C-alpha positions in Angstrom: 0.0 0.0 0.0 1.2 3.5 -0.8 1.3 5.2 2.6 3.0 8.5 1.7 -0.2 10.5 1.7 -1.1 13.1 4.3 -4.9 13.1 4.7 -4.8 16.7 5.8 -3.2 17.8 2.5 -5.3 19.3 -0.3 -7.8 16.8 -1.8 -8.0 15.5 -5.3 -11.5 14.0 -5.9 -12.3 11.9 -9.0 -15.9 11.3 -10.0 -16.0 8.7 -12.7 -15.5 5.2 -14.0 -13.9 2.0 -12.7 -13.5 -0.8 -15.2 -11.6 -4.1 -15.4 -9.3 -4.3 -18.4 -9.1 -7.5 -20.4 -6.1 -6.9 -22.6 -4.8 -8.9 -25.6 -1.4 -8.3 -27.2 -0.8 -9.0 -30.9 1.7 -8.0 -33.6 -0.8 -5.6 -35.0 -4.4 -4.5 -34.6 -7.0 -6.6 -36.5 -8.9 -5.4 -39.5 -12.7 -5.6 -39.4 -13.8 -9.2 -39.6 -10.2 -10.5 -39.1 -9.0 -13.0 -36.5 -5.4 -12.7 -35.3 -3.3 -14.9 -33.1 -2.3 -12.9 -30.0 0.9 -13.2 -28.0 -0.4 -12.5 -24.4 -3.5 -11.9 -22.3 -3.8 -9.9 -19.1 -6.5 -8.8 -16.7 -5.9 -5.5 -14.8 -7.7 -2.6 -13.3 -8.7 0.4 -15.4 -11.5 2.9 -16.3 -10.6 6.5 -16.9 -11.7 7.8 -13.5 -9.9 5.2 -11.5 -6.8 5.4 -13.7 -6.6 9.2 -13.0 -7.2 8.7 -9.3 -4.5 6.0 -9.0 -2.0 8.1 -11.1 -2.5 10.9 -8.6 -2.2 8.7 -5.6 1.0 7.0 -6.8 2.5 10.5 -7.2 1.6 11.3 -3.6 -1.7 13.0 -4.2 -4.4 12.9 -1.5 -6.9 11.1 -3.8 -10.5 10.2 -3.3 -12.6 8.1 -5.7 -16.4 8.5 -6.2 -17.6 5.6 -8.4 -19.8 2.6 -8.8 -18.7 -1.1 -9.1 -20.8 -4.2 -9.6 -21.8 -6.9 -7.1 -20.0 -9.5 -9.2 -16.6 -11.0 -8.5 -14.8 -7.8 -9.6 -16.6 -5.1 -7.5 -15.1 -5.8 -4.1 -11.7 -6.8 -5.6 -11.6 -3.4 -7.3 -12.5 -1.5 -4.1 -9.7 -3.3 -2.3 -7.3 -2.6 -5.1 -8.0 1.1 -4.9 -7.5 1.1 -1.1 -4.2 -0.7 -1.5 -3.0 2.0 -3.9 -3.7 4.7 -1.4 -7.0 5.9 -2.7 -9.8 6.8 -0.2 -12.7 4.4 -1.1 -15.4 5.7 1.3 -17.4 6.7 -1.7 -16.9 3.6 -3.9 -20.4 2.1 -4.0 -21.3 -1.5 -4.7 -24.3 -1.6 -7.2 -26.7 -4.5 -6.7 -27.6 -6.8 -9.7 -25.1 -5.1 -12.0 -21.7 -6.1 -13.4 -18.6 -4.1 -12.9 -17.6 -2.1 -16.0 -15.2 -3.8 -18.3 -12.9 -2.7 -21.1 -11.7 -5.1 -23.9 -8.4 -3.8 -25.1 -6.2 -4.9 -28.1 -2.6 -3.7 -28.1 -0.2 -3.9 -31.1 3.5 -4.3 -31.0 4.0 -0.6 -32.0 1.9 0.5 -28.9 -1.3 1.4 -30.7 -4.5 0.2 -29.1 -8.2 -0.3 -29.7 -10.7 -0.3 -26.8 -14.3 -1.4 -26.4 -16.0 -0.6 -23.1 -19.1 -1.9 -21.4 -20.4 0.5 -18.8 -22.0 -1.9 -16.3 -22.1 -0.2 -12.9 -20.5 2.9 -14.3 -23.8 3.6 -16.1 -25.5 3.9 -12.7 -23.3 6.7 -11.3 -26.0 9.3 -10.7 -27.0 12.8 -9.6 -28.0 11.2 -6.3 -24.5 9.9 -5.9 -23.2 13.5 -6.4 -25.7 14.7 -3.8 -24.7 12.0 -1.4 -21.1 13.0 -1.8 -21.9 16.7 -1.6 -19.4 17.7 1.1 -16.5 15.8 -0.4 -17.2 17.2 -3.9 -17.7 20.7 -2.6 -14.4 20.7 -0.6 -12.2 19.1 -3.3 -9.2 21.3 -4.2 -9.1 19.6 -7.6 -12.2 17.9 -8.8 -11.9 15.6 -11.9 -14.6 14.3 -14.2 -14.6 12.4 -17.5 -17.3 11.2 -20.0 -17.4 7.4 -19.3 -20.2 7.8 -16.8 -23.6 9.6 -17.2 -23.0 13.2 -18.2 -25.9 14.6 -16.1 -24.2 13.3 -12.9 -20.9 14.8 -13.8 -22.5 18.1 -14.7 -24.2 18.1 -11.3 -21.0 17.4 -9.5 -19.2 20.2 -11.4 -21.9 22.6 -10.2 -21.2 21.6 -6.6 -17.4 21.9 -6.5 -15.8 25.2 -5.4 -12.2 24.3 -6.3 -10.3 23.6 -9.6 -12.7 21.7 -11.9 -10.8 19.6 -14.4 -12.8 17.9 -17.1 -11.1 15.3 -19.3 -13.5 15.3 -22.3 -13.0 11.6 -23.1 -14.3 9.5 -24.7 -15.0 11.9 -27.5 -18.5 13.5 -27.8 -19.8 16.7 -29.2 -22.8 17.4 -26.9 -21.1 18.7 -23.7 -21.3 22.4 -24.2 -23.5 22.8 -21.0 -20.6 21.8 -18.8 -17.8 23.9 -20.4 -18.5 27.1 -18.5 -18.0 25.2 -15.3 -14.5 24.0 -16.4 -11.5 25.6 -14.8 -9.4 23.3 -17.0 -10.6 21.3 -20.0 -8.1 18.6 -21.0 -8.6 16.6 -24.2 -6.6 15.0 -27.1 -6.6 16.0 -30.8 -9.5 13.7 -31.7 -11.6 14.8 -28.8 -10.8 18.5 -29.6 -11.8 17.8 -33.3 -15.1 16.4 -32.1 -15.9 19.5 -30.0 -14.7 22.2 -32.5 -15.5 20.7 -35.9 -11.9 21.2 -36.8 -9.4 18.6 -37.8 -7.2 19.5 -34.9 -3.4 19.3 -35.1 -0.5 21.3 -34.0 -0.8 23.6 -37.1 -4.4 24.8 -36.2 -4.2 24.3 -32.5 -4.6 28.0 -31.8 -7.9 28.1 -33.5 -9.1 25.1 -31.5 -7.9 26.6 -28.3 -9.6 29.9 -28.9 -12.9 28.2 -29.9 -12.9 26.1 -26.7 -12.0 29.1 -24.6 -14.9 31.0 -26.1 -17.3 28.2 -25.0 -16.6 29.2 -21.4 -13.5 27.2 -20.2 -10.9 29.1 -18.3 -8.0 27.0 -19.5 -7.8 24.5 -22.3 -5.1 21.8 -22.7 -4.9 19.7 -25.9 -2.5 16.8 -25.6 -0.6 15.8 -28.8 1.0 12.5 -27.9 4.7 12.5 -28.7 4.5 16.2 -29.7 3.6 17.2 -26.1 0.7 19.5 -25.5 -0.7 23.0 -26.3 -2.6 25.1 -23.9 -4.1 28.6 -23.5 -6.2 30.4 -20.9 -8.0 33.6 -20.4 -4.8 35.0 -19.0 -2.1 33.1 -21.0 -1.5 33.1 -24.8 -1.4 29.8 -26.7 1.7 27.8 -25.8 3.3 24.6 -27.0 5.0 22.4 -24.3 7.4 19.9 -25.8 7.8 16.3 -24.9 11.0 14.2 -25.2 10.7 11.2 -27.4 10.4 7.7 -26.0 9.9 4.2 -27.4 6.2 3.3 -26.9 5.3 -0.2 -25.7 1.7 0.4 -24.7 -0.1 3.7 -24.9 -3.2 2.6 -23.0 -4.0 5.0 -20.2 -1.4 7.6 -21.1 -3.9 10.4 -21.2 -5.2 9.3 -17.7 -1.6 9.4 -16.4 -1.3 13.0 -17.7 -4.6 14.1 -16.0 -3.8 12.5 -12.7 -0.3 13.9 -12.7 -1.5 17.4 -13.7 -4.0 17.4 -10.8 -1.2 16.4 -8.4 1.2 19.1 -9.6 -1.5 21.8 -9.6 -1.6 21.4 -5.8 2.0 20.3 -5.0 3.7 23.0 -7.1 1.2 25.9 -7.1 3.9 28.6 -7.6 5.4 27.1 -10.8 4.2 28.3 -14.2 1.6 26.3 -16.0 4.0 25.1 -18.8 6.2 23.5 -16.1 3.3 21.5 -14.6 2.1 20.4 -18.1 5.7 19.4 -19.0 6.0 17.3 -15.9 2.6 15.7 -16.6 3.7 15.0 -20.2 6.8 13.3 -18.7 4.7 11.1 -16.5 2.5 10.1 -19.5 5.7 9.3 -21.4 7.0 7.1 -18.7 3.7 5.2 -18.7 3.9 4.3 -22.4 7.3 2.7 -22.0 5.7 -0.1 -19.9 2.9 -2.6 -20.5 -0.3 -2.2 -18.6 -2.3 0.8 -17.4 -2.2 1.7 -13.7 0.8 -0.6 -13.3 2.8 1.6 -15.7 2.3 4.8 -13.7 5.4 5.9 -11.8 5.7 6.0 -8.0 9.3 7.2 -7.5 9.2 10.3 -9.6 10.8 13.6 -8.9 9.4 16.3 -11.2 10.8 19.7 -12.0 14.4 18.7 -11.8 14.7 20.3 -15.3 13.1 23.1 -17.3 10.6 21.8 -19.7 10.9 23.2 -23.2 8.1 25.4 -24.5 7.3 28.0 -27.1 4.6 30.6 -27.6 2.3 29.9 -30.6 1.1 32.5 -33.1 
């Protein structure tokens, strides 16, 4: 168990999904209708919400999880797993007569992946759960939500919180405009940004995408670019590109979640540093995660950020 947390330190509260990952590894991803021989199969713990929470906890964040698991063989196992990683599980609810959420993941030798999720208990996370967790949500210093659980529940929780509200707009969808004015930070990748802006988002047109999302009401927008790092802008800061040092990818599953959990931690542990430094460190955590197989198991625990200056440049 990770015991380095101080329960009196600022709180990171994650409202979202817990899923069990069933992962197959193969030389490449299959084409539609094609059957491939794989090389390995693993079962592990995932779900975007839990991944982000565990990433924060493993970096020393005081992390709390609000989620639903099923009353099948995986529900209690997952709750115990979160507890062992240092996550507060007092708001992890067992859902009667429902299976725990699952993700079926295929990973190719070059690190690319395909994922199919079945919501299970994640689909039962509700506005009532947000109300029942009102005090915890309200007092969170950083509150994190995603889009793998019912949107109306996440929206309700964002209305409650009085701290930094960080929305990871994943999986991609275009109908979330109602929550954007409540976002202190909107974090998304190129595909998700394309879905929200109707632009084919890349580094070349990132400024247009950032400005469009800021105009929707977000205070800060971060678009992650994989090996190219990330771009961000806010009401007070101009568009900026934060670079990422290249690594050899083994498994990219959960890298975006590593970034979000790390960013939440660094927002609280290094408040006085400029935003590009926090984003650079979060990019480095994500890069570390893709060099290892697995999701939560690939997230670093013995990591000292900010021992260097992360490279960045202003965008025109």
